[in-house]
Every structure is written in C-alpha cells, then in structure tokens.
N, C-alpha and C positions, 0 to 999 in steps of 0.2 A: 504494500500500500504506500502511496505517496504521502510524504509528511504534510500535515495541515499547513495552510498558509502559502503554498505554492500556487501561483496563478494557474488556473485551469485544472487543478487537481481533481475536481469533480464535475467538470464541464464537458459538454459535447464539443467536438472539434469543428463542426460545420456551422456553428452559430456565428453570424456576422458580428465582428468585433472591431471597434474603432478605438485606438489609443492615441491621444494627443498629449504630448508632454513638452514643457519648455526646458531648454538646456540649462537654464539657470533656476529651475524650480527649486525652491528652498526645502521642499519636502521630499520630492521624488526625482530630482535632477541627478545627472551623472557626476556633477562637480559640486562639492561643498554642501551637500544636502543631509537631511536627517537620515535617509535610507543609507547613504554612503557611510555615515557615522555609525549606524547600527552594525554594518558589516565590519568596519574597522575595529569596533569594540568587542565583536564576537570572539569567543574562544575558538581556537583552531579545531579543537575536538568537536565542537558543535557544528562547525562548517563541514567537517569530514563526515559526520553522521547524517548530514542532510537536514538537520534541524533548522538551519539558516540557508535559504536559497541564495544563489549568486545574484545580488541585487545590482542592476544597472540603472535603475530609476524608471524604466518603462518595462512593459511586458513583452517587448519584441523578441528577446532571446527565448523566453518560455513559449511564446506562440509558435516559434520556429521548431522548438524541440517537440512540441505536441503535434506538429504537422497540421496546424489549423489551415483550413482551406478557404476561409472567407475572413481575412483579417488584414488590417492596415495600421501601421504605426507611423505617426508623424512626429518628428522631433523639430520643434520650433526654436531655431537658433536665437539665443538671447532672451527667450521667453521665461517669465517667472511663473509662479503658481497661478496667479490671476492674469491670463494673457490677453483678455479682451482690449485693454487700453493700447496694447502695442501690436497685436497680431489679429485684430478683428476681421479684416478682409480675408486673410488666409483661413482663419477658423471658419468663417461663414462659407467660403467656397468648399472646404473639405467636408464640413458637416452636411451641406446641401447635396454634394455629390454622393456621400455615404447614404443619406436617407433616400435619395432617388433610386438607388439600386444597391442595397446593402450586400446582396449575395455576390456582387462583382467588385467589392471594395478593394481587393488585392490589385486590381488593374487601374486604380486611380493614378499612379505615376505615369502610366502610358497615355493618359488622357490630358496631361498638362502640356501646355505649349513648350516648345524647346527651351525657351528662356525661363520657364518655371513661373511665369507671372500670372497665368490664369488657365482655367480649364477650357479645353476646346469643346465646341459643340459636337454632339454625336450626329 
C-alpha cells in the first residue's frame, strides 16, 4: 500500500487534473517554501521508508509516476501563492482551456502559439 499523503495514492489515473503553481509560492514552490523546508527537516530514515514523499512543490512528478492520462501542470515563473495580481491573463487562459475540454488537458502546450503568448483557436 502506498503511504498516506502521496498525491494520487487513492485516485483514478484518468480523472482530468489541473495543477497550477507559482515558482515563488511560499507554501508549495520549489524554492524557499514550506514544503521545501519540510523535506529539509525530515529525517533521512523517514524519507527512505517513504513516509515523506519527494516534494517538488507541485504534483507533476507524482502525476508522471502514476501514469495519469489527463493531467496538466503549469509552473508560473515568479508567481507567488496568490497569482491573480501578477498572472491573471495566463491563469484565465489555462483554466478556460482546461474547462473547455478537461479530458484533453495534456495537449494544452501544443495549442499555445509558438511564442507562448496565447492559445490558438481550434
């Protein structure tokens, strides 16, 4: 059995899942966050037993390990925990695209313009 607390340990792998994190998120970000501090303070024996998952700040690695078929992780560079003031247009575009066709969310990057500025029309 998988240890409790691992993302997706009891979830179906085909449920459309969207994960949006800011690189500077003070709680879940990859740099200088609470989650990073938890890992740093964990005893090595706990990490080896699997009691503490490898925390990267988002669920991307775990989604990949699970083989999720309808998942998309967006890392907003410079974004903090509350990203609306700084990333509102990108958030709106990603959430709109996800809600329009959740089952195809893994293909969102292919639908962005080459310069990454906006989504192309289908």
